[in-house]
C-alpha positions in Angstrom: -27.4 -69.3 1.0 -25.8 -67.1 -1.7 -22.1 -66.0 -1.5 -22.8 -62.4 -0.9 -25.0 -63.1 2.0 -22.6 -65.6 3.4 -19.8 -62.9 3.1 -22.1 -60.6 5.2 -22.8 -63.0 7.6 -19.3 -63.9 8.2 -18.2 -60.2 8.4 -20.9 -59.7 11.0 -19.7 -62.4 13.3 -16.1 -61.5 12.9 -17.2 -57.8 14.2 -19.0 -59.4 17.4 -16.0 -61.7 18.1 -13.8 -60.8 20.8 -10.3 -59.5 19.7 -11.3 -58.3 16.4 -9.5 -55.1 15.4 -12.0 -51.9 15.3 -12.1 -50.0 11.8 -9.4 -47.7 11.2 -10.7 -45.2 8.9 -14.0 -43.2 8.5 -15.5 -41.7 5.7 -18.0 -38.6 6.4 -20.3 -38.2 3.6 -22.0 -34.7 2.7 -25.3 -36.5 3.6 -24.4 -36.9 7.0 -23.5 -40.6 6.8 -20.4 -42.0 8.3 -18.8 -45.0 6.8 -16.3 -47.1 8.8 -13.8 -49.3 6.8 -10.3 -50.7 7.0 -9.5 -50.0 3.4 -9.7 -46.8 1.3 -8.2 -46.1 -2.0 -8.2 -43.0 -4.1 -7.8 -42.9 -7.8 -8.5 -39.3 -9.4 -12.0 -38.3 -8.6 -13.0 -41.7 -7.3 -12.9 -43.3 -4.0 -13.0 -46.9 -3.2 -13.6 -48.5 0.0 -14.1 -52.0 1.5 -17.5 -52.7 3.1 -19.5 -56.0 3.8 -16.6 -58.0 2.2 -16.5 -56.1 -0.9 -15.3 -53.0 -2.6 -17.6 -49.9 -3.2 -16.7 -46.8 -5.3 -18.0 -43.3 -5.0 -17.2 -40.0 -6.3 -15.1 -37.7 -4.1 -17.8 -35.0 -4.6 -20.1 -36.8 -2.1 -17.2 -36.8 0.6 -17.0 -34.1 3.2 -14.0 -35.8 5.1 -11.9 -38.9 5.3 -10.1 -39.8 8.5 -7.2 -42.2 8.6 -6.1 -43.5 11.9 -2.7 -44.7 11.6 -3.7 -47.7 9.9 -2.2 -49.6 7.0 -3.7 -48.2 3.7 -4.0 -50.0 0.5 -0.3 -49.1 -0.5 1.1 -50.6 2.7 2.1 -47.4 4.2 1.3 -45.8 7.4 -0.4 -42.5 7.4 -1.7 -39.9 9.8 -5.5 -38.7 9.9 -6.2 -36.5 6.8 -9.1 -34.3 5.9 -10.0 -34.3 2.3 -12.3 -31.8 0.9 -15.1 -32.6 -1.7 -12.8 -31.9 -4.7 -10.5 -34.7 -3.3 -7.5 -32.2 -2.5 -5.5 -33.3 0.6 -6.1 -31.0 3.4 -4.8 -30.9 6.9 -3.6 -33.8 9.1 -4.8 -34.7 12.5 -1.4 -33.7 14.2 -1.3 -30.4 12.4 1.3 -29.0 14.8 3.8 -31.8 13.9 3.1 -31.4 10.2 3.5 -27.7 10.1 6.5 -27.6 12.1 8.0 -30.3 10.0 6.9 -28.7 6.8 7.5 -25.1 7.6 10.6 -25.7 10.0 10.2 -22.5 12.0 13.5 -20.9 13.1 12.2 -18.4 15.8 9.4 -18.2 18.3 7.7 -15.6 16.2 8.0 -18.0 13.1 6.5 -20.9 15.4 3.6 -18.6 16.3 3.1 -17.8 12.7 2.4 -21.6 11.8 -0.8 -21.2 14.2 -2.1 -18.2 12.1 -4.9 -18.8 9.6 -6.7 -17.0 6.9 -10.5 -16.9 7.1 -12.4 -16.7 3.9 -16.1 -15.4 4.2 -19.1 -14.6 1.9 -18.1 -11.0 2.4 -14.4 -11.0 2.2 -11.5 -12.3 4.4 -9.7 -11.9 7.5 -7.1 -13.6 9.9 -7.5 -15.7 12.9 -5.2 -18.0 15.1 -5.5 -21.3 16.9 -5.6 -20.7 20.7 -6.0 -24.5 21.9 -4.6 -27.8 20.6 -8.1 -29.0 19.6 -8.7 -26.7 16.8 -10.3 -23.5 18.7 -9.8 -20.3 16.4 -10.1 -16.8 17.7 -10.6 -14.0 15.2 -12.7 -10.8 15.0 -16.5 -10.8 15.3 -16.6 -8.4 12.4 -14.6 -10.9 10.2 -17.3 -13.5 10.4 -20.4 -11.1 11.0 -19.6 -7.8 9.6 -18.6 -4.7 11.5 -21.6 -3.0 13.2 -20.1 0.4 12.7 -19.5 -0.3 9.0 -23.1 -1.7 8.8 -24.4 1.6 10.2 -22.2 3.6 7.9 -23.1 1.6 5.0 -26.7 1.9 5.6 -26.5 5.9 6.2 -24.7 6.0 2.9 -27.2 4.1 1.2 -29.9 6.2 2.8 -28.1 9.3 1.4 -27.3 7.8 -2.2 -31.2 6.9 -2.5 -32.1 10.4 -1.6 -29.6 11.7 -4.1 -30.9 9.6 -6.8 -34.3 10.3 -5.9 -33.7 14.2 -6.1 -31.8 13.9 -9.4 -34.8 11.8 -10.8 -37.3 14.1 -9.7 -35.4 17.0 -11.0 -35.1 15.3 -14.5 -38.9 14.6 -14.3 -39.5 18.3 -13.8 -37.0 19.2 -16.5 -39.0 16.9 -18.8 -42.3 18.3 -18.2 -40.6 22.0 -18.9 -39.1 20.5 -22.2 -42.3 19.0 -23.3 -44.3 22.2 -22.5 -41.8 24.3 -24.5 -42.4 21.9 -27.4 -46.1 22.2 -27.2 -45.6 26.0 -27.2 -43.4 25.7 -30.3 -46.1 23.7 -32.0 -48.8 26.2 -31.2 -46.7 29.0 -32.4 -46.1 27.4 -35.8 -49.8 26.5 -36.0 -50.6 30.2 -35.3 -48.1 31.5 -37.6 -49.5 29.0 -40.6 -53.0 30.2 -39.9 -52.1 33.8 -40.1 -50.4 33.3 -43.3 -53.3 31.3 -44.7 -55.8 33.9 -43.6 -54.0 36.9 -44.7 -52.0 35.5 -47.5 -50.3 38.4 -49.3 -51.5 40.9 -46.7 -48.8 40.1 -44.0 -45.7 42.2 -43.4 -42.9 40.4 -45.1 -40.3 41.8 -42.7 -42.5 40.8 -39.6 -43.0 37.0 -41.5 -39.2 36.5 -41.9 -38.5 37.7 -38.2 -41.3 35.4 -36.9 -39.7 32.3 -38.9 -36.4 33.0 -37.9 -37.4 33.2 -34.2 -39.1 30.0 -34.6 -36.2 28.2 -36.3 -33.7 29.6 -33.5 -36.4 28.2 -30.8 -36.5 24.7 -32.7 -32.7 24.6 -32.6 -32.6 25.4 -28.8 -35.2 22.9 -28.2 -33.3 20.2 -30.2 -29.9 21.0 -28.2 -32.0 21.0 -24.8 -33.5 17.8 -25.7 -30.2 16.1 -26.8 -28.5 17.4 -23.7 -31.3 16.4 -21.6 -31.4 12.5 -23.1 -27.7 12.4 -22.5 -28.1 13.3 -18.9 -31.3 10.9 -18.5 -29.2 8.1 -19.8 -26.3 8.6 -17.8 -28.6 8.9 -14.8 -30.3 5.5 -15.8 -27.0 3.8 -16.1 -25.7 5.2 -12.8 -28.9 4.2 -11.2 -29.0 0.8 -12.6 -25.3 0.2 -11.4 -26.0 1.6 -8.0 -29.1 -0.8 -7.6 -26.8 -3.7 -8.5 -24.2 -2.6 -6.2 -26.8 -2.3 -3.4 -28.3 -5.5 -4.0 -24.9 -7.2 -4.0 -23.7 -5.5 -0.8 -27.1 -6.6 1.0 -26.9 -10.2 -0.2 -23.2 -10.4 0.9 -24.4 -8.8 4.2 -27.3 -11.3 4.4 -25.0 -14.2 3.5 -22.2 -13.3 6.0 -25.1 -12.8 8.7 -26.1 -16.6 8.0 -22.8 -18.1 7.3 -21.9 -20.8 9.9 -19.0 -22.5 8.2 -15.7 -20.9 6.8 -13.0 -21.7 4.7 -9.7 -21.8 6.6 -6.4 -21.5 4.8 -3.3 -22.7 7.1 0.1 -21.5 7.1 1.2 -24.1 4.4 -1.3 -23.1 2.1 -3.7 -26.1 2.4 -7.4 -25.5 3.3 -9.8 -26.8 5.5 -13.3 -25.5 7.1 -14.3 -24.3 10.7 -17.5 -23.7 12.1 -18.6 -20.6 14.4 -18.8 -21.6 18.0 -19.3 -18.5 19.9 -19.6 -14.7 18.9 -19.1 -12.1 21.7 -21.8 -9.6 22.2 -19.6 -7.3 23.9 -16.3 -7.3 22.3 -15.1 -7.8 18.7 -14.2 -11.3 19.3 -15.5 -14.7 17.7 -14.5 -18.2 18.1 -14.4 -20.8 15.5 -13.4 -24.6 15.5 -12.2 -27.2 13.3 -12.8 -30.7 14.7 -10.8 -34.0 15.0 -7.4 -32.6 14.7 -4.5 -31.8 17.2 -3.7 -28.1 16.2 -0.7 -26.0 16.9 -1.5 -22.9 19.0 -0.2 -19.8 20.3 0.4 -19.6 24.1 -0.7 -16.6 25.9 1.7 -14.2 27.6 2.7 -15.5 31.0 5.1 -13.0 32.6 2.8 -10.4 33.4 1.9 -7.4 31.2 4.8 -6.6 28.9 6.6 -3.3 29.4 5.9 -0.3 27.1 8.5 -0.2 24.3 8.7 -4.0 24.2 9.0 -5.2 20.8 5.7 -6.9 19.4 4.7 -8.4 16.0 1.6 -8.4 14.1 0.7 -11.5 12.1 -2.1 -11.8 9.6 -3.1 -11.8 5.9 -3.3 -8.3 4.7 -4.7 -7.8 1.0 -4.8 -11.7 1.1 -1.0 -12.0 1.6 -1.3 -15.0 4.0 0.7 -14.9 7.2 2.6 -11.6 6.8 4.5 -10.4 9.6 5.0 -6.6 10.9 6.9 -5.3 13.8 6.5 -2.4 16.2 6.5 -1.9 19.9 3.9 -1.5 22.5 3.1 2.2 22.5 0.3 2.0 25.3 -2.4 0.1 27.1 -5.8 1.8 26.8 -8.4 0.1 28.6 -9.0 -3.5 27.1 -6.9 -2.6 24.1 -3.0 -2.8 23.5 -1.8 0.2 21.3 1.1 -0.5 18.9 2.8 1.1 15.9 3.3 -2.3 14.1 1.6 -2.1 10.9 -2.0 -3.4 10.9 -3.6 -3.4 7.6 -6.9 -4.7 6.1 -6.9 -8.5 6.4 -4.9 -8.3 9.6 -8.0 -8.3 11.7 -8.3 -11.4 14.0 -4.6 -12.1 13.7 -2.4 -12.4 16.6 -0.1 -9.7 18.2 2.9 -11.6 19.8 6.0 -10.9 21.7 9.5 -11.9 20.5 9.1 -15.0 22.6 6.1 -16.0 20.4 3.2 -15.6 23.0 0.0 -13.7 22.4 -0.7 -10.5 23.9 -3.7 -9.4 22.0 -5.9 -9.7 18.9 -5.7 -7.3 16.0 -9.0 -5.4 15.6 -8.5 -2.0 14.1 -6.6 0.8 12.8 -7.0 4.5 13.7 -5.7 7.1 11.0 -5.4 10.5 11.9 -4.2 13.6 9.6 -1.1 14.4 11.4 0.5 11.0 12.4 1.0 7.5 11.2 -1.7 5.0 12.0 -2.0 3.5 15.3 -2.7 -0.3 15.6 -4.9 -1.7 18.4 -5.3 -5.3 19.6 -7.9 -6.4 22.0 -6.1 -7.7 25.2 -5.9 -11.4 25.2 -6.9 -11.5 28.9 -10.4 -10.4 27.3 -10.4 -13.4 25.1 -9.9 -15.9 28.2 -12.7 -14.2 30.0 -15.2 -14.3 27.2 -14.3 -17.7 26.2 -13.5 -19.3 29.4 -16.1 -22.0 29.4 -14.9 -23.3 25.8 -11.1 -23.0 26.7 -11.5 -25.0 29.9 -12.9 -28.0 27.9 
């Protein structure tokens, strides 16, 4: 029996023996395979692990995630679970709550709530979200991960209007081209007629009439030349704008299609590290969606427990406006309007999906839109968190 086969046999027998420690680590490959091992070592873009009594080295580009489970690694130090992306960069640890608490050291309830807020990158842009359970559930707006239905309708209408406008301009240019060509053909016929008259009558033509006719033809030639140059310039501008418009329309439709099909999203945590989350559920009735990252204990923002906060109570909107992650703005509760909490806290593009929290760091709503009027500043709106609980009750109870 060879040494390798003997090592494999002994290794297998040890696994079946009582009292043997289970594997401490797991390597999840992009192919879907899971490798269990007691030893992992990383060096640059390479990952080495122990299996079947020997060491195997693979590229980190093949790895989706590595999970350490409090075991002793190759350097003799103990580590928590860690997720590693395909580039091999360290991501989040299993006990994210403890890690972010230690790393960011929040000093107030609002700062504590802020460590649960994430930025979500999609095929069409970005938005915000926040953890609502310790097992990785993230609530956000439906339009962040699927696009706004109203925006889609408005975009479709604008595309239809633009298509009609370009078609109208194209048709007008085509008609003008016909008139231009017709004018040019008329000029050629007039010149042929003049040359024929000159050849037939030779010296019998009136000199003044001949001069006037030639002068008129020359003026019309100059007019034709200027007209054609102007037409060509407008035609070139139209073609350039049409190409740019078609490219923009194609890009828009590709982004819209990609967003509609996207099921995994890049999540940027409060400390700047990244991981990924998958769609769990999308609400049909409300602008809400639920994502999840698996295998981690996450921080989360608790809901308001002391009843409905009073009008005028101070609140804070947290999110990532203009990709400035985990920004905080403040205001007060202006009103309750049906399923929405109205506030004057500034809510900008990118805040969508982020939480509206009280001074105690409890979430009262999910920021979802901003209404602007001509006479006064914008009003921010958040979906009341009670709607989140009713929509996703089956998930929140698990």
